[in-house]
N, C-alpha and C positions, 0 to 999 in steps of 0.2 A: 645421961639421964634427961629425959624430955618431959616437959610440963606444957602440953598444948593449951592454947587459949580456946575457950569454948566458942563455937561458931554461933551466929545468930540463929535462933530457933526456926524462923521462916526459911532460911537457906537450907537447913537440914530437911525440913518438911518438903521442900520443893524437889530435892533429890529422891527422897523416899517415894514421893508421888510419881516421879518419872520412872523409877524402878518398878513400882507397883502397877502402873497403867501406861505401858509403852505407847499406846495409841493416842494418849492424851497430850503428848509432846511432839513438837515439830521435828526434832532431831531424832533419827533412828538409832537404835542400839548398835553398838559395835559388834563385829563378828564374835569376839570373845564373850561378850555378854549374851548374845543369842545362843551360843553353844554351851553356856554354863549349865551344869547340873547342880541342883541344890540351891539353898538360899543365897542371896546377894546382900551384902551389908555395907553401907557407906560408913567408913571409919576414918579416924585421925584427920579432922578438918584442918586445912592449912590456909591461912590468909595469903593471897597472891598479890604481891606488890610489884609495881612496874617502875623501873629506873628510867627516867627520861634522858634524852640525848644531851640536854644542856647541863645536866648535873655531872655526868661522868666525863664529858669532853673538855672540861676546863673552862667553862663559862665563868664570868666574874662571880666570885663568891663560892665557886664550886670546891675550891681547896678547903675552905672552912667548913663546907657542908659535909666533908667526910668525917668530921668529928662532931657535927651537930646534925640538924635535920636536913637531909638532901631535899632542895626545893623541887626537884623533878620526880620525887618518889610519891606514888599514889597507890591506894588500895584499889585493885581491879576486880576482886571477887574472892570467893572461898572455894577451895578445891577439896573434894572428898575422894579418898582412895576406895574403890569398890572391891571388897574382898569376897572371894569365893573359896570357901575352905580355908587353907592356911596361907593363901597368897593373894596379892592384889592383881586383878586381871584388867582393870580399867580405872578411869577416874571420871568423876562428874564435876563439872564446873557450874558455879552460880554467879549471877551478876546482879548489881543493884539497879533497879528500875524506878521510875516515879512512883510505882505502886509498892515498892519494897523489894526484898530479895526474891529472885526468880531463878528457876533452872535455866541453864544455858545450853550445855551439850555434854555428851559422853565422848571420851576418846581413849585410845590405847596406844601402845608403842613403847619405844625405849625409855622415855621420860618416866613412865609409870614404874618400870622396873628399877630405874636409877634412883627415883625418889624413895622407893621402899628400901633399897639397899643403903642409901645414905642415912635414912632414919634409923635403921638397925645399928649402923655404926655409931651414930650420935647417941643412941640410947646407952651405949657402953661407956660413954665418957663420964668421968667423975664429976665434972661441973654440970649443974643443971642449966638447961637452955629451953627457951620457948621456940619451937620450930615454926618457920614461915617459909614462903617461897619468894624469891626476888627474880624477876624476869627482865632481860635486856633484849627487847624485840629486835633492835637494829643488828644485833649479833646472833640472833637465833639462839640465845643463851638463857639457861635456867639454872638457878642455884638454890640450894637449901640454905636459908638464912637462919642461923642459930643466934637468937637474941638472949642476952644475959639477964634482962629484966623479966623474970618468969611471971611476975604479977601484972605486967602491962596488958593493956587491951591490944589484941592482935591487929586491930585496925590502925593503930598508931604507926607512924612512919619514922619516928626518931630512933636511929641506931645508937648503940652504946660503943664506947671505945674498945671494948674487948669482944664485940660481936664477931662471929665467924661466918664466912660464906664457903659453901662446898659446891663447886661447879658440878652439874649433873651431866652424865654422858648421854649424847655426844656433846663435848665442849668445843669451843672454837679452837683452831690450831694455835699451839703455843701456850694454852692454858690447860693444866692438868686436871682431869676429872677425878672425882671421888677423893680429893684431898682438901683439908680445910685451909683457908686463907683468912688472915685478919682482914676485916672489911676495909680498913684504912690502907692495907697493902694492895688489895685487889682492885679497888676503884681506880687508882691511877693507871693500872694496866688496861682496864676496860676503856678508860678515857683516851689512851693512846690509839686504841683500835677504832674509836668513834670519831677521833679528830679528823676534820676535813683535810684533804691533801693541800699542800701549798699552792698558791696561785701560780700559773705559768709565768716564768720569768722572775719570780720572787726568790730570794736566797733561801737555801735550805736552813733549818734551824741548826745551831751549833751543837 
């Protein structure tokens, strides 16, 4: 059961304007959007949070951060799935500028399909969740973040102890896509992937 947080109204308006006036935005439409027949609708806004390198890699205080607010997590934007008929064919991203929320770009590809699939699976869960996205740029990794506080502002970065992360395909090697992990269980795994290699000549960790 999903209870999305409402997106800022200016963010939605910017995506609607980009869909309605393609020539008014710098970024061109994707091939799927250009070929689409019928109306295009931006739906299910998801706040996109970015996990910083220092948070996941075991920097001082990072262990405690998995149970509290990760110091390296920040809101990067809002993403809207662009639906044509009965499926999402692309996504539209917005970003916060000095003048407020503005359209950023359209894109398509496997993460659009994987996001829609993960949302459908999460909708069938008995526990209510607030859907978000959590990105780990250093690993080219994107997850669906299922937040247990369904009344929270989607812009807040503080996770709950029972929050889930669902890695979206394609996921990094060794991390299964399309299955839920407890946030506190997956963050250490991400941290190991992001940890810098030992210095030449230094002993390997026990």
